[in-house]
N, C-alpha and C positions, 0 to 999 in steps of 0.2 A: 416462377416465384409466387405469382398471385394464387395459383391453385394450392400451393403448399400453405400459404397464409390462410386461405379460406378453410382448408381442411383442419388446420391447427385451431382456428377459431371455433369450428364446429365441435371439435373434441373437448373443448373447454366449456362449452355451453351447458347449462342445466337443461335436461330434457323438458319439452313442452308438447302438450297434446291439444290440438284444435279439433273441435268436433261439430258436426252438423246433424241435427235431428232430421230424420227422413220421414217421420210421421209426427203429427201434432202431439201425440202422447208418448213419444219415445223417451226412454230414460237414459241419462248419461251414466256410463259405467262408473261405479264407485266402490271404494273400499268399505268393508263392513265395520272395521275398527281401525284406529290409528296405527296399530301394529301389523295390519294386513299388508302383504306384498301384492296380492292380486286384486284387481278391480273387477267386481262382479258385473257380468253383462246379462241383460234381460231378453227374454223371448219377445219378439215383436210381431212376426208373421210367418206363415208357412211358405216355403219357396220350392219350386220344381228343382229337382236335384241336378239336372243337366243344364238347363237354361237360366236358372236362378230367377225365373219370373215368379211373381206373387201368384200363388194358387189357392190361398186360403187365409182365414183369420184364426185367431185363437179364442177359445181353447180348442185343442186338437189332441186326439188320442194316438199314442204309439203302441200298437199291439205287440205282444211277445214275438221276437224274431224279426220285427220290422224296424225301419229307421225313418228319420224325418230330418229335412234340412230347414233350419230356422234362421231368419234374418234377425239381427239385433236392433234394427231400427235406427242405427247411426252410422255415419261415415266419419273417419277421423284421419288426422295428419300428425305424424310424429316427427318432431325435429329436435336436434339436428339429425342429419341423415344416417348417423352411426347408431341409431336406436331402432329396434324392431319390437313389435308386440308378439308375444306367444300366447295363443289361446289354449287353455288347458281345462281339465275337468274340475268340477267342484268336488271336494273331498268326500262328501256324503253320497254322491250319486251312484257310484258303482257298488261299493260294499253294502250299502243299505237298500238301494232301490233296483239294482241290476241295470242301471242306465250308464252306458259307456259313451264317451266322446270319440267319435271316429276321427282318425288322422291326427290324434293328439300326440305331442303338442303341435299345433298348427302355427306356422310363422306367418305373420302379417308384415310384409315388407314396408319400409318407410315411404316408398313411392306409390303404394296402393291407395286409391281414393274412393273405392266403392264400399258398399255395405258389407261389413264382416258377417260371416255366417257360422253357424254351429250345427254340426252333423251329429245327432243323437241316435244311438242304437239301443234298442230294448233287448238286453240279454236275460231279462228277468222272466218270471213265470206269470206275471199279471200285467194288464194294460197300464200304461203310464200316461196321465193326463198332463199336457203342457198348457199352462195357463198364461194369459197375457201378462207380461212384465214379471214372470217367474225368473228368478236368477238361475241361469242354466249353465254357465261356464265362467271362467275368469281370465282376465288379461294380465300378464306379467310383462313388464318392459325390461329389455336387456340391451346392454351395449354390445354392438356387433363389430367384430374386426373384419376387414376385407384385405386379406393378405395378397401379396404379389406372388403369382405362380411362376416357377422356374422349371423349364424342361431340362432334365439331366439324363445321362446315360444309365446311371444306376443309383440306388439308394444305399444309405449306410446300413451296416449290419447291426442287428439287435438280438437279444436273447430270445424273444418271441419269433422273430423272423416272419414267415408267411403263415404261421399257425394262427387261426382265428376261430370264431364261432364256439366259444366255450373252452378253448384249448388250455386255459389256466385252471379249469376244473371248478367244482362246487365246494370242495372241502377246504381245510386249512391250507394257507399258502406255505409251501415248504421252500426254504432257502438254504 
């Protein structure tokens, strides 16, 4: 009964984000306007892609065809546990600059306590200079459901069935 009450209390809570700056000059993620859904995150330092160890400071250049892992300089905690953060691209990066956010959207689970990272890929034709505290991605917070899984012998029939990967086509939907 206690678990049910605790879960109900969590579901009714307003989401809250606690954050810790990991460097003296780290910037708290923030919305650009009152109507923005995403919280812009800033580049703080260059990290090694496998170990996530700090390997450099900014500014740093991403040459065409190359990539870079950047730390955002903050760690945060989202509560209640039914909220997660999604890290997504800024709208102007890919179409205007040829800079893509690898692995987007990236889910940051509510129990993660490390520095969030942004993986930028330069698909453009010119080098891209990442400057200290440049807004490089955005966080959007979403309520997450955790359903109960049930093992069954078979699944219900549908019109689509097992057809996938574009099976409904690209043209007008015909019914």
